[in-house]
N, C-alpha and C positions, 0 to 999 in steps of 0.2 A: 217846330219840334218834329223830329223824324218819326217815321212809323215805328221803328224799333224802340225809341224812348217812350212813345205812347203805350206800346204793348207792355213794356216793363212797369210803367206806372199803373196800368190796369191790373196786371197780375199782382203787384204789390198791394194795391188797394183791396183786391179780393182776399188775399191771404190775411191782411190785417182785420178784415171784417169777420172772416171765419175763425180766426184764432180765438176769439172770445167764446165761440160756440163749441169748439172742438178741443178735446184733451187726449193725450196719448197716455194710457194707463201703464204701458210697458208689457213685460212678458214674465211668465212663471214657468220654471223648469222643475219637472218631477223625475227623479231617478228611480227606476223600478227595483224592487228588492231581488227580483229574478226576471229573466227575459220573458216578455209577453209576445202575443201573436195577434196580428191584425189581418183579417181575411176579407176579400171583396171580389166580386165577379170581374173578369177581364172586360167583358162587354155587358152593359146593362141597358135594357130596352124598357122604357116606360110608355105605355099606350093602353087604351081601352081594348078589351078583347075583341078581335076581328075588326077593329076600327083604327084607322091610321091617319086621322085628321088632326091629331094633337100629340105629336111624338117627340120624345126626348131620348137621345141615344148617346151613351158615354162609352168610351173605349180607352184602354190603357195599352200602349205599345210596349211589349217586352223586348228590350234590346239584347241581342246575343252577347254572351259574356266577353267575347273577344273584341267587341265594339264599345264596351263601357267607357264613357267619358271621352270618346273620340269626337272629332268634329263631324257634324252631319246635320241633317234637317228631316223633320217629320212632315208627311203629306197626308191630307185627307181628301178623298175624291168621291165624286158621284158620277155614275155612268148609267145609260139606258142600254139594255140588251138589244133593243131595236135599233139603236144608233151607236154601235160599239166604237166608232172612230171619234166620237165627241166625248170630252171629259170636262167636268167642273171641279175646281179645287177650292177648298175653303181655307181662308186665312185666319179664321177665328172671329171675323166680323162680316165678311162678304164671300159669296160664291162667285168665282170668275170662270167663265167658259173658255176652254182651250180646244182648238182643232189642230190636227197634225200639220196642216199646210200653213199654219200661222207662226211657226217656230221662229222664222227669220224676220217677220214683220211686226210681231207683237212686242211691245216694250216690256211686258211682264208676263211671259207665257206660263210660268209656273209659280204658284203661290204656296210658300211653306206655312206651317202652323206657327202662330206667334209664340208658342211655348218654347220653341227652340231658338228664338231670336232674343237679344242680339248676340248672345255668346256662341250659339251653334254647337253646344256641347250636349252629347247624348247621355243622359243618366240611365241607370238600369231599367227604370220604369218611367215611361213618358205619358202623361195624360193628354188626350186629344179632345177637341171640341168639334162636334158634328153640327151644332147650331147654338147660337147664344140664347135662344128662346124656343119654346115648343113650335114645331113646324107641321104643316099639312102635307103629308106624303100620299094621300089617298089617290091622287091621279096617277101614281107610279106603281101601284100594286101589281106584282108579277113582272115588272119591267125594270124598276129602279134598283140600283146596287150602290152600297157604300164600300169604299176601298180605303185601306189605311196601310202605311208603310214608312220606311225611312231609308235615306241614302247617305252615304259617307262622303266626306270632303277630304280627300287625301292631300290636297295642296291648297291652292287659292282658286279652286274651281268656282264657277258661277252656279246659280240655282239650277239652270238647265242641265249642266253636267252632273250635279248631285242627283237630280231626278232620274236621269238616264242610268246612273250607277245603280240606283234602286231597282229599276226595271230589269237591267241586265242580270242582277243577282237574285231576282224573283223575291223581292221583299215587299212588293205591293200586293196585298192580299184582300180578298173580298170578305168582309166581316158580317154583312147582312144584306138580304134581299127584301125589299119592301113587300109586306104581305106574309112573310114567313116568321114563325116564332123562333126564338132562340131555344137552345137545348133540344132541338129536333132536327132530324135529317143532317145536312152538312154543317149547320151552324150550332156548334156545341162548345161555347167558350169555356176556358178553364177558370178556376178560382185562383186568385193570387193571394198568397199568405206571406206577410212580412214579419220577421222577428225584430222586435223593438225592445230597447233597453232603457230608453228615457223619452220623455214627452215634454215639448215646449208649447205652452199656451200663449199665443200672441194676441194681446188685446188691441183691436183696431181703434180707429178714431171714434170716440164716443161723443155724440152730439146732444144738445138740449133743445132742438127745434120742436115745437108743438106739432101734434098730429092734426091736420085739417079736418074739421067736422062742421058741416053747414047746419046741422040740426041741433047741436048742443055745444057743450064746452069744448075747448081745444083738445083736451086729453080726457078720453072716456075710460072709466074704470072697467076692468074685466069682470063680467058677472060671475056670481057664485052659483055652482050647480050642486044640488043636494044629492043624496044617495039614490033618490027615485028618478033622477034625470031632469028635475024641474029647475028652471033658471030663476034665480032670485036676484033682482036688481037692487 
């Protein structure tokens, strides 16, 4: 049996096993009686005050009106002010280091965000991922910088050409310096407000797997809390 056939059988067996545990409930659409508004900060920093060892940073790239739904890619970068010629780009799962003198030798010198792949179409607002989990940035206070931007793909250009198009048109911008608060000094992100006329709630796969619990039953009930704050088991 070839490796491909073995792989197909393994995947088929996995899907058959999980089919009994997972169900797709579908989606629910609600049309509003009048347009509503949803607002959120363009950049959101979650970290303890004056501590940067457990940081989550979210950012939404606002695409210029003339570039809506055009082909392009979004890039998220990290740079040290002490080493300005070195750059790390985040794919959504990994940070990859790039140096200017490696452009011809590196097989993957520029890493775009996974949100713009595989279609490569730029929607009016593009979410970006700075990390897939909280990260420790305490070693880079006062030196580390996060950069975000997008480049256009006017033809069948490669990733390097799209990155260079972004740089040439000054669309790669610094959104945060490690150790500085948002809404102060040069980092004052906008609030984004979207007008919405309907909402679709999509129910994801719902499983029935038990919650592991070494000290008791598989599924533990949520305790009741009375008005005085006392937990009643």
